[in-house]
C-alpha positions as CSV (number, residue, x, y, z in Angstrom):
1,M,0.0,0.0,0.0
2,F,1.3,3.5,-0.9
3,N,2.6,5.5,2.0
4,P,2.2,9.3,1.3
5,F,4.8,10.1,4.0
6,K,7.4,7.9,2.4
7,G,6.6,9.4,-1.0
8,E,7.2,12.9,0.3
9,I,10.6,11.8,1.7
10,L,11.5,10.3,-1.7
11,L,10.5,13.5,-3.5
12,Q,12.5,15.6,-1.1
13,S,15.6,13.4,-1.5
14,L,15.3,13.5,-5.3
15,L,15.1,17.3,-5.2
16,L,18.1,17.5,-2.9
17,L,20.2,15.3,-5.3
18,I,19.2,17.5,-8.3
19,G,20.2,20.6,-6.3
20,I,23.6,19.2,-5.4
21,A,24.2,18.2,-9.1
22,L,23.3,21.7,-10.2
23,C,25.6,23.2,-7.6
24,L,28.5,20.9,-8.6
25,N,28.0,21.9,-12.3
26,F,28.0,25.6,-11.3
27,I,31.2,25.1,-9.3
28,I,32.9,23.3,-12.2
29,M,31.8,26.0,-14.6
30,V,33.1,29.0,-12.6
31,P,36.8,28.4,-13.3
32,S,36.3,28.1,-17.0
33,Q,34.4,31.3,-17.0
34,A,37.1,33.0,-15.0
35,E,39.8,31.8,-17.4
36,N,38.1,33.6,-20.3
37,T,38.3,37.0,-18.5
38,S,40.2,39.4,-20.8
39,I,43.0,41.7,-19.6
40,V,44.1,44.6,-21.7
41,V,47.6,46.1,-21.7
42,E,48.0,49.4,-23.5
43,Y,51.2,51.3,-24.2
44,T,52.9,53.7,-26.6
45,L,56.2,52.8,-28.4
46,G,57.6,55.6,-30.5
47,N,54.4,57.3,-31.8
48,E,52.4,54.1,-32.2
49,K,49.8,53.1,-29.7
50,K,49.6,49.4,-28.9
51,S,46.8,47.3,-27.2
52,I,47.4,43.7,-26.1
53,T,44.5,41.5,-25.0
54,G,45.3,38.5,-22.9
55,K,43.4,36.1,-20.7
56,K,43.8,33.8,-17.7
57,T,44.4,30.2,-18.7
58,K,45.8,27.1,-17.2
59,S,49.1,28.3,-18.4
60,G,48.8,31.5,-16.4
61,Y,47.9,35.0,-17.6
62,Q,48.6,34.6,-21.3
63,F,49.4,37.3,-23.9
64,N,50.5,37.2,-27.6
65,R,49.4,33.6,-27.9
66,S,50.3,33.4,-31.6
67,S,54.0,33.7,-30.9
68,Q,56.0,30.5,-30.5
69,N,58.7,32.3,-28.5
70,I,57.2,31.3,-25.2
71,I,58.3,32.8,-21.8
72,N,57.0,31.6,-18.4
73,L,57.3,34.1,-15.5
74,A,56.7,33.5,-11.8
75,T,55.6,36.3,-9.5
76,L,53.6,37.0,-6.3
77,D,50.8,39.1,-4.9
78,W,52.8,42.2,-3.9
79,P,50.5,45.3,-3.9
80,P,50.8,48.1,-4.9
81,Y,53.3,46.8,-7.5
82,I,51.6,43.6,-8.7
83,G,48.7,41.5,-7.6
84,E,45.7,39.5,-8.9
85,G,43.3,41.8,-7.0
86,L,44.8,45.0,-8.4
87,C,43.4,46.9,-11.4
88,N,44.9,45.2,-14.5
89,K,47.1,43.2,-12.1
90,G,49.2,46.2,-11.1
91,W,51.7,48.5,-12.9
92,V,54.6,46.0,-12.8
93,F,52.4,43.3,-14.4
94,Q,51.4,45.7,-17.1
95,L,55.0,46.9,-17.7
96,T,56.3,43.3,-17.9
97,V,53.7,42.3,-20.5
98,A,54.3,45.3,-22.6
99,L,58.1,44.9,-22.5
100,L,58.1,41.3,-23.5
101,V,55.3,41.5,-26.1
102,S,57.1,44.4,-27.7
103,K,60.0,42.0,-28.4
104,G,57.7,39.3,-29.8
105,Y,57.4,36.9,-26.9
106,Q,54.4,35.0,-25.8
107,V,54.0,35.9,-22.1
108,N,52.6,33.5,-19.4
109,I,52.6,35.0,-15.9
110,H,52.0,32.7,-12.9
111,F,51.1,33.9,-9.4
112,Y,52.6,31.8,-6.5
113,P,53.8,32.4,-3.0
114,W,57.2,34.1,-3.2
115,A,59.3,31.1,-1.9
116,R,57.7,28.8,-4.5
117,S,58.3,31.4,-7.3
118,V,62.0,31.6,-6.3
119,K,62.3,27.8,-6.2
120,M,60.7,27.3,-9.6
121,V,62.9,29.9,-11.4
122,E,66.1,28.8,-9.6
123,Q,65.4,25.2,-10.6
124,G,64.7,26.2,-14.2
125,E,61.0,25.4,-14.2
126,M,60.2,29.0,-15.1
127,D,62.2,31.5,-17.1
128,I,61.9,34.7,-15.1
129,L,61.3,35.7,-11.5
130,F,59.9,39.2,-10.9
131,P,60.0,41.7,-9.4
132,E,63.3,40.9,-7.6
133,Y,65.6,43.1,-5.6
134,F,69.4,43.3,-6.3
135,I,71.1,40.0,-5.5
136,E,74.5,40.1,-3.9
137,G,77.1,37.8,-5.5
138,S,77.7,36.1,-2.1
139,A,74.0,35.5,-1.4
140,P,73.3,31.7,-0.9
141,S,70.4,29.9,-2.5
142,D,67.8,28.6,-0.1
143,V,66.7,26.2,-2.8
144,I,69.9,24.5,-3.8
145,K,72.4,24.1,-1.0
146,G,76.0,25.1,-1.5
147,I,75.1,27.2,-4.6
148,K,75.0,31.0,-4.8
149,R,71.9,32.7,-6.2
150,S,74.0,34.6,-8.7
151,E,74.9,31.2,-10.3
152,L,71.2,30.4,-10.8
153,L,69.8,33.9,-11.6
154,V,71.0,36.8,-13.7
155,L,69.5,40.2,-13.3
156,S,68.2,42.6,-15.9
157,N,68.8,46.4,-15.7
158,Q,66.8,48.1,-13.0
159,F,63.4,49.8,-13.0
160,P,61.6,51.8,-10.2
161,G,61.1,50.2,-6.8
162,G,60.7,51.6,-3.2
163,N,62.3,52.1,0.2
164,I,63.3,49.4,2.6
165,S,62.7,50.2,6.2
166,F,62.1,48.7,9.6
167,L,58.6,49.0,11.2
168,K,58.0,48.8,14.9
169,R,55.0,48.9,17.3
170,K,53.8,52.5,17.7
171,G,55.2,54.3,20.7
172,E,57.8,51.7,21.5
173,K,61.5,52.3,21.5
174,T,64.0,50.4,19.4
175,T,67.8,50.0,19.7
176,F,68.2,50.7,16.0
177,D,70.1,54.0,15.4
178,G,70.9,53.7,11.7
179,N,73.7,51.2,12.3
180,L,72.7,47.6,11.8
181,G,75.2,46.6,14.5
182,S,72.8,48.1,17.0
183,L,70.2,45.3,16.3
184,K,72.1,42.8,18.4
185,G,69.5,41.1,20.7
186,E,66.5,42.2,18.6
187,L,64.1,39.7,17.0
188,I,63.3,40.7,13.5
189,G,60.6,39.5,11.2
190,V,61.4,38.8,7.5
191,V,59.5,37.4,4.5
192,R,60.9,34.0,3.6
193,G,63.0,34.1,0.4
194,Y,63.1,38.0,0.1
195,Q,66.3,40.0,-0.5
196,N,66.4,43.1,1.7
197,T,69.6,45.0,1.7
198,P,73.1,43.5,1.1
199,E,74.3,44.4,4.6
200,F,71.2,43.2,6.4
201,D,71.1,39.9,4.4
202,A,74.8,39.2,5.0
203,M,74.4,39.7,8.8
204,M,71.2,37.6,8.8
205,D,73.0,34.8,6.9
206,A,75.9,35.0,9.4
207,K,73.2,34.7,12.2
208,L,74.3,38.0,13.9
209,F,70.7,38.6,15.0
210,D,67.7,36.4,15.3
211,V,64.9,36.3,12.7
212,V,61.5,34.9,12.3
213,S,60.4,34.0,8.8
214,A,56.8,34.7,7.5
215,V,55.1,33.8,4.2
216,D,54.2,37.5,3.4
217,E,53.9,41.1,4.7
218,L,50.5,40.6,6.2
219,Q,51.7,37.8,8.4
220,L,54.7,40.0,9.5
221,M,52.3,42.8,10.5
222,K,50.3,40.3,12.6
223,L,53.5,39.0,14.2
224,L,54.6,42.6,15.0
225,I,51.3,43.6,16.6
226,G,51.2,40.3,18.4
227,K,54.6,41.0,20.0
228,R,56.1,37.9,18.4
229,V,58.9,40.1,16.9
230,D,60.5,43.4,17.8
231,L,60.9,44.8,14.2
232,I,59.9,43.8,10.7
233,I,61.8,44.7,7.5
234,G,60.4,45.5,4.1
235,D,58.8,48.2,1.9
236,P,56.4,50.3,4.1
237,K,54.1,50.8,1.1
238,V,53.7,47.0,0.7
239,F,53.2,46.4,4.4
240,R,50.3,48.9,4.5
241,Y,48.8,48.0,1.2
242,S,48.9,44.3,2.2
243,V,46.6,45.1,5.1
244,N,44.2,47.2,3.1
245,Y,44.2,44.5,0.3
246,S,43.5,41.7,2.7
247,T,40.1,40.1,3.7
248,L,40.4,41.2,7.3
249,S,37.5,43.1,8.8
250,N,37.8,46.9,8.7
251,S,38.3,47.1,12.5
252,N,41.2,44.6,12.3
253,K,42.7,46.4,9.4
254,Q,42.6,49.7,11.3
255,A,44.1,48.1,14.4
256,L,47.1,46.8,12.4
257,L,47.6,50.1,10.6
258,D,47.3,52.2,13.7
259,G,49.5,50.0,15.7
260,V,52.8,50.3,13.7
261,E,55.1,53.1,12.6
262,D,58.2,53.4,10.4
263,V,61.6,53.4,12.0
264,K,63.9,56.2,10.8
265,P,66.2,56.4,9.0
266,E,65.2,54.2,6.1
267,L,67.7,51.5,5.2
268,K,67.8,51.9,1.4
269,Y,65.9,52.6,-1.8
270,N,65.7,49.3,-3.7
271,H,65.3,49.2,-7.4
272,L,63.4,46.3,-9.0
273,Y,64.8,43.8,-11.5
274,F,63.8,40.8,-13.6
275,A,65.8,37.7,-12.5
276,L,66.4,35.2,-15.4
277,S,67.0,31.6,-14.8
278,T,70.5,30.5,-16.1
279,K,69.0,27.1,-16.7
280,S,66.9,28.6,-19.5
281,A,68.5,27.9,-22.9
282,K,67.7,31.4,-24.2
283,W,68.5,33.5,-21.1
284,R,71.2,35.5,-22.9
285,S,69.1,36.7,-25.8
286,L,66.1,37.2,-23.5
287,L,68.3,39.4,-21.2
288,D,69.4,41.5,-24.2
289,D,65.8,42.0,-25.3
290,I,64.5,42.9,-21.8
291,N,67.3,45.4,-21.2
292,L,66.7,47.0,-24.6
293,A,63.0,47.2,-24.0
294,L,63.6,48.7,-20.5
295,L,65.7,51.4,-22.1
296,E,63.2,52.2,-24.8
297,F,60.3,52.4,-22.3
298,K,62.3,54.6,-20.0
299,L,63.4,57.0,-22.7
300,N,59.9,57.5,-24.1
301,G,58.4,57.9,-20.6
302,Q,56.3,54.8,-20.8
303,T,57.7,53.2,-17.6
304,Q,56.7,56.3,-15.6
305,R,53.2,56.3,-17.2
306,F,52.7,52.7,-16.1
307,L,53.8,53.6,-12.6
308,E,51.6,56.7,-12.3
309,N,48.5,55.1,-13.8
310,G,48.6,51.8,-12.1
311,S,49.8,52.3,-8.5
312,G,47.5,51.5,-5.7
313,C,44.4,50.6,-7.7
314,V,42.2,47.8,-6.3
315,A,40.0,45.8,-8.7
316,D,36.3,46.0,-8.3
317,F,35.0,42.4,-7.8
């Protein structure tokens, strides 16, 4: 005999299964839709205006697909310079695409945590690491033991960067007086895999002071406010932007921003570079092309236009 109650349960179960199937189909479809999102890079070379349209693919953010001269680049979320959540991915992203496409390359840009980006380029899995600070000839690789980074990477000519400074908790005193020797006994937060300044990095490698490594600037800000470290080192613009760019609540963002201050004097102004893997068969010709493009873009003012038009802009999701 038919039981209406059981029939209702069966109907509800069937509807639930249909709903789950639809949700799964939607989830599967979302990435493919995201991959088709177009990104436009515009620049002027000589008197000719150029417009390059790329898209996100499984091979990264891809531009100039028709070219068979393929370059793979590894980078990170590092606002306001570059980031997946920035307008047009940030001015360094835009500059990089324009430089390489102007020389006929197919560009594929991949976003990873910095330590992974460093590893992939030093091991030759990617052609270029960017943006990178100057690498001292004596700096050791964290990826391949007993090898210097300068044996694995070669730097391009420089382009604009930013200051390197210490940050401390607001209102607290620090032993730093402009001389890094005064840091003895301080516990300093650093981002894993970053270059900072040659003197600081040499002292850190020699274990002349204690450091705590973090995955990014936001984690360092949390460590500083949480009194897990005495100082953190990096680009103050990046520290503050990493907070505003994060998914933290507004009250937590404000607490982090209000709770820190820059330590004077600044350590150094650091230019930025492209670091090419020496394991790439074409690194020499690629280096020549990048350096020539950097010069051309600087002389016609295009680098400065990218910087002025693209700094600090957050994408509207």
